[in-house]
SELUMZA-9784 format. One record per residue: residue in three letters; x negated, y negated, z negated of N, C-alpha, C, O in turn. Coordinates in steps of 0.2 Angstrom, whole numbers, padded with zeros to 4 digits, always signed. Each point is the difference from the previous one (the first is absolute). Example, Ala and Ser with C-alpha at 12.3 -4.5 7.8 and 13.67 -1.06 7.14 Angstrom:
ala-0066+0028-0039+0004-0006+0000-0004-0006+0000-0005+0001-0003 ser+0007-0006+0007-0004-0006-0001+0004-0005-0003-0003-0006-0001 
//
This chain:
met-0082+0083-0104+0003+0007+0003-0001+0005-0006-0005+0001-0003 pro+0011+0003+0002+0000+0005-0005-0005+0006+0002+0000+0002+0006 arg-0003+0001-0011-0004+0006+0001+0005+0006+0001+0005+0000-0004 arg-0008+0005+0007+0004+0006+0001-0004+0005-0005-0006+0000+0000 tyr+0010+0004-0003-0002+0005-0004+0002+0007+0002+0006+0000+0002 pro-0009+0005-0003-0007+0001-0003-0005-0003+0004+0000-0001+0007 leu-0006-0001-0010-0005-0004+0003-0007+0004-0002-0001+0001-0006 val-0003+0000+0011-0007+0003-0002-0005-0005+0001+0000-0003+0005 val-0004+0002-0010-0005-0005-0001-0007+0004-0001-0001+0003-0005 phe-0003-0004+0010-0007+0003+0000-0005-0004-0004+0001-0006-0001 ala-0006+0009-0001-0006-0004-0004-0002-0006+0004+0000+0001+0007 pro-0002-0006-0010-0002-0006+0004-0006+0002+0005-0001-0004+0005 asn-0003+0009-0007-0006+0001+0005+0002+0005+0005-0005+0002+0004 gly+0011+0000-0003+0002+0004+0005-0001+0007-0002+0000+0005+0005 gly-0002-0003-0011-0002+0007-0002+0006+0004-0001+0005-0001+0003 ala-0006+0007-0006+0004+0005-0001+0006+0000-0005+0004+0004-0001 thr-0005-0010-0003+0005-0001-0006+0006-0004+0003-0001-0005+0003 phe+0007+0007-0006+0006-0004+0002+0005+0000-0006-0001+0005-0004 thr+0006-0009+0004+0005+0000-0004+0007+0000+0004+0000-0003+0005 val+0005+0006-0008+0007-0001+0003+0004-0004-0004+0001+0001-0006 his+0002-0006+0009+0005-0005-0004+0007+0002+0003+0002-0001+0005 leu+0001+0004-0010+0007+0002+0001+0005-0005+0000+0005+0000+0003 ser-0007-0005-0007+0004-0007+0000-0004-0005-0002-0006+0001-0001 glu+0009-0007-0001-0005-0006-0002-0002+0002-0007-0006-0003-0001 phe+0009+0007-0003-0002+0001-0007-0003+0007-0001-0003+0001-0005 val+0003+0004+0010-0002+0007-0001-0006+0001+0005+0002+0000+0006 ala-0007+0002-0009-0006+0002+0005-0004+0006-0003+0000+0001-0007 ser-0002+0003+0011-0004+0006-0002-0007-0002-0003-0002-0006+0001 leu-0001+0010-0005-0007+0000-0002-0004+0000+0007+0002+0003+0005 pro-0008-0005-0005-0005+0001+0006+0000+0007+0001-0002+0005-0004 leu+0003-0003+0011-0001+0007+0002-0005+0000+0006-0001-0005+0003 arg-0002+0011-0002-0004+0001+0005+0003+0003+0006+0004+0005+0000 ser-0005-0008+0006+0002+0003+0006-0004+0006+0003-0006+0000-0002 pro+0010+0005+0005-0004+0006+0002-0003-0001+0007+0001+0002+0005 met-0007-0006-0005-0003-0002+0006-0004+0006+0002-0003+0003-0004 pro+0002-0003+0011-0003+0006+0003-0008+0000-0001-0003+0005-0002 ala+0000-0011+0002-0007-0001-0001-0001-0007-0002+0003-0004+0003 thr-0008+0003-0008-0001-0007-0002-0007-0001+0000-0004+0004-0001 arg+0002-0011+0001-0007-0002-0001-0001-0001-0007+0004+0001-0004 thr-0010-0002+0002-0002-0001-0007+0004-0006-0004+0001+0000-0006 asp+0001-0005+0010+0004-0005-0003+0007+0001+0000+0004-0004-0003 gly-0001+0010+0004+0007+0002+0000+0004-0001+0006+0006+0002+0000 arg-0009-0006+0005+0004-0001+0006+0000+0006+0005-0004+0005-0001 leu+0008-0005+0005+0001+0006+0005-0007+0000+0004-0003-0005+0002 ala+0001+0011-0001-0006+0001+0004+0001+0000+0008+0006+0002+0002 pro-0010-0005+0002+0001+0000+0007+0000+0007+0002-0004+0004-0002 pro+0008-0002+0007+0005-0004+0004+0007+0000-0003+0005-0002+0004 trp-0004+0004-0010+0007+0000-0003+0003-0007-0001-0003-0005-0002 arg+0010+0005+0004+0003-0007-0001+0007+0002-0003+0003+0005+0001 trp-0001-0009-0006+0007+0000-0003+0005-0002+0005-0001-0005+0004 arg+0006+0010-0003+0005-0001+0005+0007-0002-0003+0005-0003+0004 gly-0004+0003-0010+0006-0002-0003+0002+0005-0006-0003+0004-0002 his+0009-0006-0001+0002+0004-0006+0008+0000+0000+0003-0005+0003 gln+0000+0009-0007+0007+0000-0001+0001+0002-0007-0004+0004-0003 val+0008-0008-0001+0001+0001-0007+0007+0004+0000+0005-0002+0002 asp-0005+0008-0006+0006+0003-0002+0001+0000-0007-0002+0003-0004 pro+0007-0008+0002+0001-0002-0007+0003+0006-0004-0001+0001-0006 gln+0006+0003+0010+0003+0005-0004-0005+0006-0002+0001+0003-0005 ala-0005-0002+0010-0005+0006-0001-0006-0003-0004-0004+0004-0002 gln+0003-0011+0001-0005-0003-0003-0007+0002+0004-0005+0002-0004 leu+0005-0002+0010-0006+0001+0004-0001-0006+0005+0004-0003+0002 val-0010+0002+0000-0003-0004+0005-0003+0004+0005-0005+0004-0001 his+0007-0004+0008-0002+0004+0005-0005-0005+0004+0002-0005+0003 phe-0008+0007-0002-0005-0004+0003-0002+0003+0007+0001+0007+0001 thr-0002-0011+0004-0002+0003+0007-0007-0003+0001-0001-0006+0000 phe-0004+0010+0002-0007-0002+0002-0001+0003+0007+0002+0005+0001 val-0006-0009+0003-0001+0003+0007-0008-0001+0001-0003-0005-0002 asn+0001+0010+0005-0007+0000+0002+0000-0003+0007+0002+0003+0005 arg-0005-0009-0004+0000-0004+0007-0004+0004+0005+0002-0001+0006 leu-0007+0006-0007-0003+0003+0005+0003+0007+0002+0000+0001+0006 ser+0003+0002-0011+0003+0007+0002+0008+0000+0000+0003+0004+0002 asn+0000-0010-0004+0007-0001-0001+0003+0005-0005+0006+0001+0000 glu-0010+0002-0004+0002+0004-0006+0004-0004-0005-0002-0006-0001 ile+0008+0008-0001+0004-0003-0005+0000+0003-0007+0003-0002-0004 
//
């Protein structure tokens, strides 16, 4: 099955670092995501959860959505 691009790939440990693959041959350098609160290991702090992302290749931006499971804050 062919991959869809752009593609966002997070760090193997689920941490705050990610790369954006614009094609099979073009990928960004490692970038940090703007997480609301993190633990010492770089993962999201409870009760925050990652809700998704959208890649805007023309603006060269990645929009992330995080949600607080207790307060529904986004």
